[in-house]
C-alpha positions as CSV (number, residue, x, y, z in Angstrom):
1,X,99.1,172.9,97.2
2,X,99.8,169.5,98.0
3,X,100.3,167.8,101.5
4,X,103.0,165.4,102.0
5,X,101.9,161.9,102.2
6,X,103.5,161.6,105.8
7,X,101.3,164.4,106.6
8,X,98.3,162.9,105.1
9,X,98.9,160.0,107.2
10,X,99.8,161.7,110.5
11,X,96.1,163.6,110.1
12,X,94.5,160.1,109.4
13,X,96.2,158.5,112.5
14,X,94.9,161.3,114.7
15,X,91.6,161.1,113.3
16,X,91.5,157.1,113.7
17,X,92.3,157.9,117.4
18,X,89.9,160.4,117.9
19,X,86.8,157.9,116.3
20,X,87.5,155.5,119.3
21,X,84.8,155.2,122.0
22,X,87.2,155.4,124.5
23,X,89.3,158.4,123.4
24,X,91.8,158.1,126.2
25,X,92.4,154.1,125.3
26,X,95.6,153.6,123.4
27,X,96.3,151.6,120.2
28,X,99.4,149.9,119.1
29,X,101.2,151.2,116.0
30,X,100.7,147.6,114.4
31,X,97.1,147.9,114.6
32,X,97.2,151.8,113.5
33,X,99.3,150.3,110.4
34,X,96.7,147.8,109.9
35,X,93.6,149.6,110.2
36,X,95.2,152.6,107.9
37,X,95.3,150.1,105.2
38,X,98.6,148.1,106.0
39,X,100.9,150.8,106.0
40,X,104.7,150.3,106.8
41,X,105.0,150.1,110.9
42,X,108.5,151.7,110.8
43,X,107.3,154.6,108.7
44,X,104.1,154.9,110.7
45,X,106.2,155.0,113.9
46,X,108.2,157.9,112.8
47,X,105.1,159.7,111.9
48,X,103.6,159.0,115.4
49,X,106.9,160.2,117.0
50,X,106.8,163.6,114.9
51,X,103.2,163.9,116.2
52,X,104.3,163.0,120.0
53,X,106.9,165.8,119.5
54,X,104.2,168.5,118.5
55,X,102.0,167.2,121.3
56,X,99.1,165.8,119.7
57,X,99.6,162.2,120.6
58,X,101.2,160.6,123.9
59,X,103.1,157.6,123.5
60,X,103.0,154.6,126.3
61,X,106.0,152.2,126.3
62,X,106.4,148.7,127.1
63,X,104.1,145.6,126.8
64,X,100.6,146.8,126.3
65,X,101.7,150.3,125.3
66,X,100.7,152.4,122.3
67,X,99.7,155.7,121.2
68,X,96.9,157.8,122.6
69,X,95.4,161.2,121.9
70,X,97.3,163.8,124.0
71,X,95.0,166.6,124.1
72,X,91.0,166.8,123.1
73,X,90.8,167.1,119.3
74,X,88.7,170.2,119.8
75,X,91.9,171.7,121.4
76,X,94.2,171.1,118.2
77,X,94.0,173.5,115.3
78,X,94.4,171.9,112.2
79,X,96.6,174.6,110.8
80,X,99.1,174.5,113.5
81,X,99.3,170.8,113.1
82,X,99.8,170.8,108.9
83,X,102.1,174.0,109.3
84,X,104.5,172.2,111.7
85,X,104.6,168.7,109.6
86,X,105.3,170.8,106.4
87,X,107.4,173.3,107.9
88,X,110.6,172.2,106.0
89,X,109.0,172.1,102.4
90,X,109.6,174.5,100.1
91,X,106.5,175.4,97.7
92,X,108.6,176.1,95.0
93,X,112.5,176.9,93.9
94,X,112.9,180.3,95.8
95,X,111.3,179.2,98.9
96,X,114.2,176.9,99.6
97,X,116.1,177.6,102.6
98,X,119.4,178.5,100.5
99,X,117.4,180.4,98.3
100,X,117.2,177.7,95.4
101,X,118.8,178.0,91.9
102,X,116.0,180.0,89.9
103,X,117.4,182.8,88.0
104,X,114.4,184.9,87.8
105,X,114.3,185.4,91.7
106,X,115.6,189.0,91.9
107,X,112.7,190.4,89.5
108,X,110.0,187.7,90.4
109,X,106.9,188.7,92.2
110,X,105.4,185.1,91.9
111,X,107.2,184.4,95.6
112,X,105.2,187.0,97.3
113,X,102.1,186.1,95.6
114,X,102.5,182.5,96.6
115,X,103.8,183.1,100.2
116,X,100.1,185.1,100.6
117,X,98.4,182.2,99.3
118,X,99.9,179.7,101.6
119,X,99.4,181.9,104.4
120,X,95.8,182.1,103.4
121,X,95.9,178.4,103.3
122,X,97.0,178.1,106.7
123,X,94.7,180.8,108.2
124,X,91.6,178.9,106.7
125,X,93.1,175.6,108.4
126,X,93.7,177.6,111.6
127,X,89.9,178.1,111.9
128,X,89.3,174.4,111.9
129,X,90.3,171.9,114.6
130,X,91.1,168.3,114.5
131,X,87.5,167.6,115.8
132,X,86.2,169.1,112.8
133,X,87.6,166.5,110.9
134,X,86.1,163.5,112.7
135,X,82.5,162.1,111.8
136,X,80.6,161.7,115.1
137,X,79.1,158.4,115.6
138,X,81.4,156.8,113.0
139,X,82.6,153.4,113.9
140,X,85.9,151.9,112.4
141,X,86.0,148.5,110.8
142,X,87.4,145.9,112.5
143,X,90.7,144.7,111.5
144,X,89.5,142.0,109.7
145,X,87.2,144.1,107.4
146,X,89.6,146.4,106.8
147,X,91.8,144.2,105.4
148,X,89.3,142.3,103.2
149,X,89.3,143.2,99.2
150,X,86.1,142.6,97.4
151,X,86.3,140.6,94.5
152,X,84.4,141.3,91.5
153,X,83.3,138.5,88.8
154,X,85.2,138.9,85.6
155,X,83.8,140.6,83.1
156,X,81.4,138.7,80.5
157,X,82.6,138.2,77.2
158,X,79.5,137.6,75.4
159,X,78.2,140.3,73.3
160,X,74.6,141.0,72.1
161,X,73.4,140.9,68.8
């Protein structure tokens, strides 16, 4: 199973906020975008809104506003967040809301097998919380360090004989 890139980013947003010393502090979307590797601010804003709609994040409007955790990470099940963020994604053609265009659907048993596998995947994730994803004592890099790229020396063209 492969998660959407937006689900991956959503999980990283929550983990980054959960790693702050003061978890009740907020961080603006621009700072989040920089700390997550220079993501698009507009794309990240939509992801933050999705997480706020799920009750995982809380947004603070206005000057000095930003995003903060709405609940302790230990109270949010990983499976419920991923299930909600991925809810409109069809695993295969026949999982689409309109039934898809697969000609094998009437006699195919793959759909049942894949549905069971997907449920096992979510049940496993339901046993974990977002707190399980955050390393205790980890200190996030500064904005400057997160944006730096180490340059390598070009390979030597000398050959040994």
